C-alpha positions in Angstrom: 26.5 7.4 -2.1 23.4 6.4 -0.2 21.3 9.1 -2.0 22.4 7.7 -5.3 21.1 4.3 -4.3 17.8 5.8 -3.2 17.4 7.7 -6.4 18.0 4.4 -8.3 15.4 2.7 -6.1 12.9 5.5 -6.8 13.5 5.3 -10.5 13.1 1.5 -10.4 9.8 1.9 -8.4 8.4 4.2 -11.1 9.5 2.0 -14.0 8.9 -1.5 -12.6 6.0 -0.9 -10.2 4.0 2.2 -11.2 4.2 2.2 -15.0 3.7 -1.6 -15.3 0.5 -1.3 -13.1 -1.2 1.3 -15.4 -0.1 4.5 -13.7 0.2 7.0 -16.5 -0.8 10.3 -14.8 2.3 12.6 -15.3 2.0 14.4 -12.0 1.7 11.2 -10.0 4.8 9.7 -11.7 6.8 13.0 -11.2 5.7 13.4 -7.6 6.5 9.8 -6.6 9.7 9.8 -8.6 10.9 12.9 -6.8 9.8 12.4 -3.2 12.2 10.4 -1.0 9.9 7.6 0.3 12.7 6.5 2.6 12.2 9.6 4.7 8.7 8.4 5.7 9.7 5.1 7.2 11.7 4.1 10.3 15.5 4.0 9.9 15.4 0.2 10.0 13.2 0.1 6.9 14.9 2.7 4.7 16.5 0.0 2.6 13.1 -1.6 1.9 11.2 1.7 1.4 10.7 1.0 -2.3 9.6 -2.6 -2.1 6.1 -3.3 -3.3 4.6 -4.0 0.2 3.3 -2.2 3.2 5.7 -1.0 5.9 4.7 -0.7 9.6 5.5 2.7 11.0 6.6 3.5 14.6 3.2 5.0 15.5 1.3 1.8 14.6 0.1 3.1 11.2 1.2 1.7 7.9 2.8 3.1 4.7 0.9 1.5 2.0 2.6 0.0 -1.1 3.6 2.6 -3.7 1.4 1.1 -6.3 -1.7 1.4 -4.1 -0.9 5.0 -3.4 -0.3 5.8 -7.1 -3.4 4.1 -8.3 -5.5 6.0 -5.7 -4.0 9.3 -6.6 -4.5 8.7 -10.3 -8.2 7.7 -9.7 -8.7 10.8 -7.6 -8.2 13.0 -10.7 -6.4 15.5 -8.4 -6.9 19.1 -9.6 -5.0 22.2 -8.6 -8.2 23.9 -7.4 -9.3 21.0 -5.2 -10.1 21.4 -1.5 -8.8 18.0 -0.3 -9.5 16.1 2.9 -6.9 13.3 3.5 -7.7 10.8 6.1 -4.1 10.1 7.0 -1.2 11.8 8.8 -0.3 15.4 7.9 3.4 14.5 8.0 2.9 11.4 6.0 3.9 10.3 2.5 0.5 10.9 0.8 0.2 14.4 2.4 3.6 15.3 1.1 2.7 14.1 -2.4 -0.5 16.3 -2.4 1.0 19.4 -0.7 1.6 22.0 -3.4 -0.5 20.2 -5.9 -3.9 21.2 -4.5 -5.5 24.6 -3.4 -6.2 23.4 0.1 -5.2 20.2 2.0 -6.6 19.2 5.4 -5.3 16.0 7.1 -7.1 14.1 9.8 -6.6 10.8 11.6 -9.4 8.3 11.1 -10.5 8.5 14.7 -10.7 12.3 14.7 -12.9 13.1 11.6 -14.8 15.9 13.4 -11.5 17.9 13.5 -11.7 18.5 9.7 -15.2 20.0 9.6 -14.0 23.6 9.7 -12.6 23.5 6.2 -15.6 21.7 4.6 -17.0 21.2 2.1 -14.3 19.2 0.3 -14.2 18.5 -3.4 -12.0 15.5 -2.9 -11.8 12.9 -0.1 -8.9 10.5 0.0 -8.8 7.8 2.7 -5.3 6.4 2.9 -6.4 2.9 4.0 -9.2 0.5 3.6 -12.7 0.9 5.2 -15.4 -1.6 5.8 -17.9 1.2 6.0 -17.7 4.9 5.0 -18.7 7.0 8.0 -21.6 9.4 7.6 -19.4 12.1 9.3 -17.0 11.8 6.4 -19.7 12.1 3.7 -21.2 15.1 5.6 -18.1 17.1 4.8 -18.1 16.5 1.1 -19.4 19.0 -1.5 -22.1 17.6 -3.7 -20.3 15.8 -6.5 -17.1 15.4 -4.6 -14.8 12.5 -5.5 -14.1 9.8 -2.8 -11.2 7.5 -3.2 -10.5 4.8 -0.6 -9.6 1.2 0.0 -12.4 -1.2 0.7 -12.0 -4.2 3.1 -14.3 -7.1 2.3 -13.2 -10.0 4.5 -9.6 -10.8 3.8 -9.6 -9.0 0.4 -8.8 -5.3 0.0 -9.7 -3.3 -3.1 -9.3 0.3 -4.2 -12.5 2.1 -5.0 -13.9 5.4 -6.2 -17.2 7.1 -6.0 -19.0 10.4 -6.2 -20.8 11.9 -3.2 -24.4 13.1 -3.7 -26.7 14.2 -0.9 -24.2 12.8 1.6 -24.3 9.3 0.1 -21.8 7.5 -2.0 -21.8 4.3 -4.1 -18.2 3.1 -4.3 -17.0 1.2 -7.4 -14.0 -1.0 -6.8 -11.5 -0.7 -9.6 -8.6 -3.1 -8.6 -7.7 -5.6 -5.9 -4.7 -4.1 -4.0 -2.9 -4.4 -0.7 -3.9 -1.5 1.5 -4.0 -1.3 5.3 -7.4 -1.7 7.0 -8.3 1.2 9.2 -9.9 -0.1 12.5 -11.7 3.2 13.0 -13.8 2.5 9.9 -14.9 -1.0 10.8 -18.5 -2.0 10.1 -20.6 -1.5 13.2 -21.8 -4.9 14.6 -25.4 -5.7 13.8 -27.7 -7.3 16.3 -29.0 -10.6 14.9 -31.5 -13.0 16.5 
């Protein structure tokens, strides 16, 4: 009986959260409609796994709201031949959505970017969280013209943004305000001011 309830919750998430927020990409809707989100949260949060909010995970990280995840994946224009670097857990929800959809998927925690350099260059970079500053180490692993999709933290506001990497530089264009967890490892470096 529990699985039937979760199936109903997943269907409601797709219909009342994703579709009403402009998510139209068929693979994103199918993937999120078929993947049990409740399997990626602590047992105590299973009943709220489909609510439109962030959920704190046992390891101190966050499962971002489904709408934020869907909008990022849609903006990423994921292609089956992509070599993807996901800044996020390899056993996490976003990795599970991407696995089987792309040619190659490397996952790395924000604090361990250097661990992903062996599979570079990447055609798509997805940061499952908000950054104040995109690290040069991340941009150095991008193929020229690679897509970068991330959250941006600007004070108390978080937005989703997309850009294209050229010569290891990127200009991100925010496309919607959205709740997404800020990644402390990507905080802006303090500047010395007189």
